[in-house]
C-alpha positions as CSV (number, residue, x, y, z in Angstrom):
1,M,45.8,-104.7,100.9
2,Q,46.5,-107.8,103.0
3,S,47.8,-107.0,106.5
4,L,51.2,-108.3,107.6
5,P,51.6,-111.3,109.8
6,H,52.2,-110.3,113.4
7,L,54.5,-111.8,116.1
8,P,53.1,-110.8,119.5
9,A,55.2,-110.7,122.6
10,L,54.3,-113.7,124.9
11,R,54.0,-112.6,128.5
12,W,54.3,-116.1,130.1
13,G,52.3,-117.5,127.3
14,T,49.8,-114.8,126.9
15,P,50.0,-113.0,123.6
16,Y,50.5,-109.2,123.9
17,T,50.2,-106.7,121.1
18,S,52.2,-103.6,121.8
19,V,51.5,-100.1,120.7
20,E,55.1,-100.1,119.5
21,C,55.6,-102.6,116.6
22,I,58.5,-102.7,114.1
23,E,58.5,-104.2,110.7
24,L,60.7,-107.1,109.8
25,R,61.9,-106.3,106.3
26,N,63.8,-108.4,103.8
27,A,67.6,-108.2,103.7
28,A,67.5,-105.9,100.7
29,G,65.1,-103.6,102.6
30,T,62.6,-103.5,99.8
31,F,59.5,-105.0,101.4
32,A,58.1,-106.0,104.8
33,I,57.7,-109.6,105.9
34,A,55.9,-109.2,109.3
35,R,55.4,-107.0,112.2
36,I,56.7,-107.7,115.7
37,S,55.5,-106.2,119.0
38,Q,58.1,-104.6,121.2
39,V,58.1,-104.5,125.0
40,N,60.0,-102.2,127.3
41,A,62.1,-102.9,130.4
42,G,59.2,-102.0,132.7
43,I,57.1,-104.9,131.4
44,I,59.9,-107.3,131.8
45,R,60.5,-106.2,135.4
46,R,56.8,-106.8,136.2
47,D,56.7,-110.1,134.5
48,L,59.8,-111.4,136.2
49,K,57.8,-111.3,139.5
50,K,55.6,-114.0,138.0
51,A,58.4,-116.4,137.2
52,P,57.7,-118.6,140.3
53,D,54.2,-119.1,139.0
54,S,55.5,-120.1,135.6
55,R,58.0,-122.5,137.2
56,G,55.1,-124.0,139.2
57,S,53.1,-124.8,136.0
58,I,55.9,-126.7,134.4
59,K,57.1,-128.4,137.6
60,K,53.8,-130.4,137.7
61,L,54.9,-132.4,134.7
62,S,57.5,-135.2,135.0
63,V,60.8,-135.1,133.1
64,S,59.6,-138.1,131.1
65,E,56.4,-136.3,130.1
66,L,58.3,-133.1,129.1
67,T,60.8,-135.2,127.1
68,N,57.9,-136.8,125.2
69,I,56.4,-133.3,124.6
70,S,59.8,-132.2,123.2
71,K,59.8,-135.2,120.8
72,K,56.3,-134.3,119.6
73,A,57.2,-130.7,119.3
74,A,60.2,-131.6,117.1
75,E,57.9,-132.9,114.4
76,L,55.5,-130.0,114.7
77,F,58.4,-127.5,114.4
78,F,59.8,-129.3,111.3
79,S,56.6,-130.3,109.5
80,G,53.5,-128.7,111.1
81,K,51.5,-125.5,110.6
82,L,51.8,-123.4,113.7
83,A,50.2,-120.3,115.2
84,W,51.1,-117.2,113.1
85,D,48.9,-114.2,113.8
86,G,47.5,-112.9,110.5
87,C,47.6,-116.3,108.8
88,P,44.4,-118.2,109.7
89,E,45.8,-121.5,108.4
90,G,49.0,-121.1,110.4
91,Q,52.6,-120.8,109.4
92,S,53.8,-123.8,107.3
93,P,57.5,-124.9,107.4
94,Q,57.8,-123.5,103.9
95,D,56.5,-120.1,105.0
96,Y,58.9,-120.1,107.9
97,V,61.9,-121.0,105.7
98,K,61.1,-118.3,103.2
99,A,60.6,-115.7,105.9
100,V,63.8,-116.5,107.8
101,S,65.8,-116.5,104.5
102,A,64.3,-113.2,103.4
103,I,64.9,-111.3,106.7
104,G,68.3,-112.7,107.6
105,G,69.8,-113.5,104.2
106,M,70.4,-117.2,104.9
107,P,69.6,-119.4,101.9
108,H,66.6,-121.8,102.0
109,A,68.9,-124.9,102.0
110,L,70.8,-123.8,105.1
111,V,67.6,-122.8,106.9
112,W,66.2,-126.3,106.3
113,K,69.5,-127.8,107.6
114,N,69.2,-125.7,110.8
115,M,65.6,-126.9,111.2
116,A,66.7,-130.5,110.9
117,R,69.5,-129.9,113.5
118,I,66.9,-128.5,115.9
119,R,64.5,-131.3,115.3
120,D,67.2,-133.9,115.9
121,A,68.1,-132.3,119.2
122,M,64.5,-132.4,120.3
123,Q,64.0,-136.0,119.1
124,Q,67.1,-137.1,121.0
125,M,66.3,-135.3,124.2
126,D,66.7,-138.5,126.2
127,M,70.3,-138.6,125.0
128,V,70.8,-134.9,125.5
129,L,69.6,-135.1,129.1
130,H,71.6,-138.2,129.8
131,G,74.7,-136.3,128.7
132,L,73.9,-133.1,130.6
133,T,73.1,-134.9,133.9
134,R,75.7,-137.7,133.5
135,G,73.1,-140.4,133.6
136,L,71.0,-139.1,136.5
137,E,67.7,-140.9,136.8
138,P,64.9,-138.5,135.7
139,L,62.7,-139.5,138.6
140,I,65.2,-138.0,141.0
141,L,64.5,-134.5,139.5
142,D,60.7,-135.3,139.8
143,R,60.9,-136.2,143.5
144,G,63.7,-133.9,144.4
145,M,65.7,-136.9,145.7
146,G,66.4,-140.5,145.0
147,L,68.8,-143.4,145.3
148,Q,71.1,-144.1,142.4
149,D,73.9,-146.7,142.6
150,G,73.4,-146.9,146.3
151,T,73.8,-143.2,146.9
152,W,71.2,-140.7,147.9
153,L,71.1,-137.8,145.4
154,S,69.3,-134.5,145.6
155,F,69.3,-131.5,143.2
156,Y,67.6,-128.2,143.5
157,P,67.1,-125.4,140.9
158,V,68.9,-122.1,141.5
159,T,66.5,-120.1,139.3
160,D,62.8,-119.9,138.6
161,C,63.5,-119.2,134.9
162,L,66.2,-119.1,132.3
163,G,66.8,-115.8,130.6
164,I,68.1,-116.0,127.0
165,V,69.4,-113.1,124.9
166,M,69.5,-114.6,121.4
167,P,71.7,-113.6,118.5
168,S,70.6,-113.3,114.8
169,N,73.4,-115.3,113.2
170,S,71.7,-118.7,112.8
171,P,68.5,-120.5,113.7
172,G,70.4,-123.6,115.0
173,V,71.7,-121.7,118.0
174,N,68.2,-122.2,119.5
175,S,69.1,-125.8,120.2
176,L,71.1,-124.7,123.2
177,W,68.2,-123.6,125.3
178,L,65.8,-126.5,124.4
179,P,66.9,-128.8,127.3
180,S,65.6,-126.1,129.8
181,I,62.0,-127.2,129.2
182,P,62.4,-131.0,130.1
183,L,64.6,-129.8,133.0
184,K,61.5,-128.0,134.3
185,I,62.9,-124.4,134.0
186,P,60.7,-121.9,132.1
187,V,62.4,-119.6,129.5
188,M,62.3,-115.8,129.1
189,I,63.6,-115.2,125.6
190,K,64.7,-111.9,124.0
191,P,64.9,-112.9,120.3
192,G,67.5,-111.7,117.9
193,R,66.5,-108.6,116.0
194,E,67.0,-110.1,112.6
195,E,66.0,-113.7,113.5
196,P,63.0,-113.8,116.0
197,L,61.1,-116.4,113.9
198,T,62.8,-119.5,115.1
199,S,62.4,-118.9,118.8
200,F,58.7,-118.0,118.3
201,R,58.0,-121.1,116.1
202,L,59.7,-123.4,118.7
203,I,57.5,-122.0,121.4
204,Q,54.4,-122.6,119.4
205,A,55.5,-126.1,118.7
206,F,56.0,-126.8,122.4
207,I,52.6,-125.4,123.2
208,A,50.9,-127.3,120.5
209,A,52.6,-130.5,121.8
210,G,51.1,-130.0,125.2
211,C,53.6,-127.9,127.2
212,P,52.0,-125.3,129.5
213,P,52.0,-121.9,127.6
214,S,53.1,-120.2,130.8
215,A,56.5,-121.8,130.6
216,F,57.4,-119.4,127.8
217,G,58.2,-115.7,127.7
218,F,59.0,-114.1,124.3
219,Y,60.0,-110.5,124.8
220,P,61.3,-108.6,121.7
221,T,63.0,-105.6,123.3
222,D,65.8,-103.2,123.2
223,H,69.2,-103.1,124.9
224,E,67.7,-101.9,128.2
225,G,65.2,-104.7,128.2
226,A,67.9,-107.3,127.4
227,G,69.8,-106.0,130.4
228,E,66.7,-106.4,132.6
229,I,66.5,-110.1,131.6
230,L,70.1,-110.7,132.4
231,R,69.9,-109.0,135.8
232,G,66.5,-110.3,136.8
233,C,66.7,-114.0,135.9
234,G,68.6,-116.2,138.3
235,R,70.4,-117.8,135.3
236,S,70.8,-116.4,131.8
237,L,72.4,-117.3,128.5
238,L,74.0,-114.4,126.6
239,F,74.9,-114.7,122.9
240,G,77.0,-112.1,121.1
241,D,80.4,-110.8,120.2
242,T,83.1,-109.8,122.7
243,A,81.8,-106.2,122.8
244,T,78.3,-107.5,123.8
245,T,79.4,-110.1,126.3
246,Q,82.4,-108.6,128.1
247,A,80.3,-106.7,130.7
248,Y,79.0,-110.0,132.0
249,A,82.2,-112.1,131.6
250,S,82.7,-112.3,135.4
251,N,79.0,-112.8,136.3
252,P,78.5,-116.4,137.4
253,A,74.7,-116.1,136.7
254,V,75.3,-115.4,133.0
255,Q,76.6,-118.1,130.7
256,I,78.5,-116.4,127.9
257,H,78.2,-117.8,124.3
258,G,80.5,-115.5,122.4
259,P,83.0,-116.2,119.6
260,G,84.3,-119.8,119.6
261,Y,87.7,-119.3,118.1
262,S,87.6,-122.9,117.1
263,K,90.7,-124.3,115.4
264,I,92.3,-127.1,113.4
265,L,95.8,-128.2,114.5
266,I,97.9,-130.6,112.4
267,G,100.7,-132.3,114.3
268,K,104.2,-132.6,112.8
269,D,103.7,-136.4,112.6
270,E,100.8,-135.9,110.1
271,I,101.7,-132.7,108.3
272,E,103.1,-134.4,105.2
273,R,99.6,-135.8,104.6
274,W,98.1,-132.3,104.5
275,P,96.5,-132.6,101.0
276,E,94.2,-135.3,102.5
277,F,92.8,-132.8,105.0
278,I,91.9,-129.9,102.7
279,E,88.2,-130.8,102.3
280,L,87.8,-131.4,106.1
281,I,89.4,-127.9,106.7
282,G,87.2,-126.3,104.1
283,Q,84.0,-127.9,105.5
284,S,84.9,-126.9,109.0
285,I,85.4,-123.2,107.9
286,S,82.3,-123.0,105.7
287,Y,79.7,-125.2,107.5
288,N,76.4,-123.3,108.0
289,G,77.7,-120.4,106.0
290,G,80.5,-119.8,108.5
291,R,78.1,-118.5,111.0
292,S,78.6,-120.9,113.9
293,C,80.9,-120.7,116.9
294,I,82.1,-124.3,116.0
295,N,83.4,-123.1,112.6
296,A,87.2,-123.3,112.3
297,S,88.5,-119.7,112.3
298,A,92.2,-120.7,112.4
299,V,94.3,-123.5,111.0
300,V,97.6,-124.0,112.9
301,V,100.4,-126.1,111.2
302,P,104.1,-126.7,111.8
303,S,105.0,-126.5,108.1
304,H,103.5,-126.1,104.6
305,G,101.5,-123.2,105.8
306,K,101.4,-121.2,102.6
307,E,100.7,-124.3,100.5
308,I,97.8,-125.3,102.9
309,A,96.4,-121.7,102.9
310,R,96.4,-121.6,99.1
311,A,94.8,-125.1,98.8
312,V,92.0,-124.2,101.3
313,A,91.4,-120.8,99.5
314,Q,91.0,-122.6,96.2
315,W,88.6,-125.2,97.8
316,L,86.5,-122.4,99.3
317,S,86.5,-120.3,96.1
318,R,83.8,-122.6,94.7
319,L,81.4,-121.1,97.2
320,T,79.8,-118.1,95.6
321,P,76.6,-116.1,96.3
322,R,73.5,-117.7,94.8
323,P,69.8,-117.0,94.8
324,P,68.2,-117.9,98.2
325,D,66.1,-120.7,96.7
326,D,69.1,-122.3,94.9
327,P,69.5,-125.8,96.5
328,E,73.3,-125.4,96.1
329,A,73.5,-122.1,97.9
330,Q,75.9,-122.2,100.9
331,L,76.7,-118.5,101.6
332,S,74.4,-116.3,103.6
333,G,73.7,-112.7,102.9
334,F,73.5,-110.1,105.7
335,G,70.2,-109.0,107.1
336,N,72.1,-106.0,108.5
337,P,74.4,-104.7,105.7
338,K,76.3,-102.5,108.2
339,I,77.7,-105.7,109.8
340,A,79.1,-106.8,106.5
341,D,80.6,-103.3,105.8
342,A,82.3,-103.4,109.3
343,I,83.7,-106.9,108.8
344,D,85.1,-106.0,105.4
345,A,86.6,-102.8,106.7
346,I,88.3,-104.6,109.6
347,I,89.9,-107.2,107.3
348,E,91.1,-104.6,104.8
349,E,92.5,-102.3,107.5
350,N,94.4,-105.2,109.2
351,L,95.8,-106.5,105.9
352,K,97.8,-103.2,105.9
353,V,99.7,-104.6,108.9
354,P,102.8,-106.4,107.6
355,G,102.7,-110.2,108.0
356,A,99.3,-111.2,106.5
357,T,98.2,-112.1,103.0
358,D,94.7,-112.5,101.6
359,V,95.3,-115.8,99.8
360,T,91.8,-116.0,98.4
361,A,92.3,-112.9,96.3
362,E,93.9,-115.1,93.7
363,F,90.9,-117.3,93.3
364,R,87.9,-115.1,94.3
365,K,85.6,-113.9,91.6
366,G,85.3,-110.1,92.2
367,P,85.8,-108.3,95.6
368,R,85.1,-109.9,99.0
369,K,82.0,-107.8,99.5
370,V,79.4,-108.1,96.7
371,I,75.8,-107.0,96.4
372,I,73.3,-109.2,94.6
373,D,69.7,-108.2,94.2
374,G,70.2,-105.7,96.9
375,V,71.6,-108.2,99.4
376,V,75.2,-107.9,100.7
377,F,77.4,-111.0,100.8
378,L,81.0,-111.6,101.9
379,Q,82.9,-114.2,99.9
380,P,85.1,-116.7,101.7
381,T,88.5,-115.4,102.9
382,V,91.6,-117.2,103.9
383,V,94.5,-115.1,105.3
384,Y,98.0,-116.5,105.8
385,C,99.6,-114.9,108.9
386,D,103.3,-115.2,109.7
387,S,102.6,-115.3,113.5
388,F,99.8,-115.4,116.1
389,E,100.7,-111.8,117.0
390,H,99.2,-110.6,113.8
391,P,95.7,-109.1,114.4
392,L,94.1,-111.3,111.8
393,A,95.4,-114.5,113.2
394,Q,92.8,-114.6,116.0
395,K,89.7,-113.1,114.4
396,E,86.3,-114.7,113.9
397,F,83.6,-113.3,111.6
398,L,80.1,-114.2,110.4
399,F,81.1,-115.7,107.1
400,P,83.7,-118.4,106.0
401,Y,86.9,-116.8,107.3
402,A,90.0,-118.4,108.6
403,S,93.7,-117.6,109.2
404,V,96.4,-120.1,108.5
405,V,99.4,-119.8,110.9
406,E,102.7,-121.8,110.8
407,I,104.4,-122.3,114.1
408,P,106.3,-125.1,115.7
409,Q,104.1,-127.8,117.3
410,E,105.9,-127.1,120.6
411,Q,104.5,-123.6,120.7
412,M,100.9,-124.3,119.6
413,L,99.3,-124.7,122.9
414,S,100.9,-121.6,124.3
415,K,99.8,-119.5,121.4
416,I,96.3,-120.6,120.3
417,G,94.4,-119.1,123.3
418,H,90.8,-120.1,124.2
419,S,89.2,-122.5,121.8
420,L,85.6,-123.7,121.9
421,V,86.5,-126.6,119.6
422,V,89.9,-128.0,118.6
423,T,90.3,-130.7,116.0
424,A,93.9,-132.1,116.4
425,I,95.1,-134.2,113.6
426,T,97.8,-136.2,115.2
427,R,98.7,-139.6,116.5
428,D,101.6,-138.3,118.7
429,Q,100.7,-139.6,122.2
430,A,102.7,-136.9,124.0
431,F,101.0,-134.2,122.0
432,M,97.6,-135.7,122.7
433,E,98.3,-135.8,126.4
434,Q,99.2,-132.1,126.2
435,L,96.0,-131.4,124.4
436,L,93.9,-133.4,126.9
437,G,95.5,-131.4,129.7
438,S,94.9,-128.0,128.3
439,P,92.3,-125.8,130.1
440,L,91.9,-123.6,127.0
441,I,90.1,-126.3,124.9
442,Q,86.5,-126.8,125.7
443,R,85.8,-129.6,123.1
444,L,88.5,-131.7,121.7
445,N,88.4,-133.8,118.5
446,L,91.3,-136.2,118.2
447,G,91.9,-137.2,114.6
448,P,90.4,-135.9,111.3
449,I,87.0,-134.9,112.6
450,P,85.3,-131.7,111.4
451,T,85.0,-129.0,114.1
452,H,81.2,-128.8,113.5
453,K,80.5,-132.4,114.3
454,V,78.3,-132.5,117.4
455,S,77.4,-135.4,119.6
456,W,74.1,-134.9,121.4
457,N,75.2,-136.8,124.4
458,Q,78.0,-134.3,125.1
459,P,77.4,-130.6,125.5
460,H,79.7,-128.7,123.2
461,E,79.3,-125.4,125.0
462,G,78.5,-125.2,128.7
463,N,76.4,-127.6,130.7
464,L,72.9,-126.3,131.1
465,F,72.0,-128.8,133.9
466,D,75.0,-127.8,136.0
467,F,74.2,-124.2,135.3
468,M,70.6,-124.3,136.5
469,Y,70.8,-127.0,139.3
470,K,73.0,-127.5,142.3
471,R,73.5,-130.8,144.2
472,R,72.9,-130.9,147.9
473,A,74.3,-133.4,150.4
474,L,71.5,-135.7,151.6
475,E,71.1,-138.5,154.1
476,V,67.7,-140.2,154.5
477,S,66.6,-142.3,157.5
478,D,64.7,-145.5,156.9
479,N,61.3,-144.1,157.9
480,C,61.6,-141.3,155.3
481,Q,62.3,-143.5,152.3
């Protein structure tokens, strides 16, 4: 019998096969895809002491060289055969797509789209860095100081490595840590339990493109090990739901990437045109299978709420579970069926609270939760809520879900709460000024722009450069220039 492919841990680039390995099984749980080595918190603590050496290896390369490596790695990630222990010829893109789909339940078409998004981010790394650094000359980071527009500038790193505790919801989320490499900060990654393959393949692409292997740590581990990464790295990214992230919410060394609670607002000046926006709303809710923090999870309108909810529900009802290799498949199954069970139970329990209606029930074929070939799916759900006080008005789940809430425009900004992305469909200058002045909106789209549209020259969630580097005041005498 052929042995399973193996994902080793990478201890600053050195493959490590652990005594403890777990099997990565398909979403239906019927067969194994690969084995993955597990490491404990003690190994992570020991390896954190070597982070300065790792930083030293990548610091030798210029930002320009690392940016070019990123661009080369982009094509290798998307099109190349990369190291895959147990497969002498390497892992092809097709092998990778099939494995990610089988383990996590995401259809092939969406995995390819996520790959393309990651590739685009790497290919446009010049633009990404320009946006993160606000146009800083790369040579200034290489030298540690430099003149720009007649002013001496100096920046220093506040960490030797970036810790990353990844989720399992979508491969595309890996694009958020990629700029760390051209910014000369090594990464220590704890991959998602149901989606470790993308982080590993990206690391292999960087190494094959010429990046020092010692710039990468890949540490599949448990909750204790994840905590060690968050405590031991000078700066870390933490992905997860509110229950996972709340313990670190006040820690300035940990950048939280939790639920986005992204929203679409329609102003009273544009509300009579609501039928024109149904497709945009549907796409914003269902993009990437509803698994991104930039998916709209609430639609807020001053009138026509029930009509809009019904129209969106009807639009989304065309999205039904399909086989993973169907090119039209847009819904993801759940690699962990317990998550789907919990989500479905939360929705059903809260629908018992007066003031909410599952509008999709009229159009949906069968129940919300369905099982196809042993894989659990949740079908799109739109809930009309009569106020933002209803518990389902401010929920976000890992499938196409949204509430529709009707409140006066004058109350919108005081009710919507924190929002990663807000698409505001309005031409009302006074309302736009209020939106621009709101501290609760992280990314603002003015006009009919889908919530998931991302510009690589503008970070949509946090600024990695500001997080990892600090500016120092600097004066330089003539004889030191």
